[in-house]
C-alpha positions, 0 to 999 in steps of 0.5 A: 500499500502506498502511503498516499492511498486513503489520505485526504492530503496526498501531496508532500512539499518540502522546505529547506531552511537554515538553522536560524530560520527553522528556530524562528519558525519553531518559536513561532509554532510554539508561541501560537500552539500555546493558544491551542488553535493548532493541534499539529505543526502541519495544520500550522504550516498549511494555514501560514502558507495558504493564508499568509498569516497565523491567527493567535487569539490570547484571551485576557482572563483566565477561563478557570477564574471565570468559571469559579466566579460564575459557579459562585453566583449560580450557587447564590441564585440556586440557594435563593431559588431553593428558599423561595420554592420552600417558603413560597416567598422572596424578598426584594433583597433576594430579587436584587441579589439575583439581578446583581449576580446576573449582571456580573455574569453578563458583564464578565461575558461581554468583557470576554467577548469585547477582548476576544474580538479586539484581539482577533481584530488586531491580528486581522481575523475579523 
């Protein structure tokens, strides 16, 4: 069986580089790979050669921090909802706490979206 059989990409291209060029490309790949957009060097090289650019979007905030913040707010909302279901009542203060929590989640997600779009446009992505 030929190595090309059954492959989507059956054409191989070789590029000769100086050690300095190879290091520069490797450095770029590892910086970009940290963003997890490219799972392989082949994917990275194909994108770079076909589009003439590589997109590396870095999100300004830590996903784990956001996840824990949203979880904390969700727990508060669930506790208030549980109490309201048990007692059949909810206070104005509890309603305001829910709305504040919802507003905080919404503001956090809007900030992430804004930062993502800004980074993407800086890199010519959108």
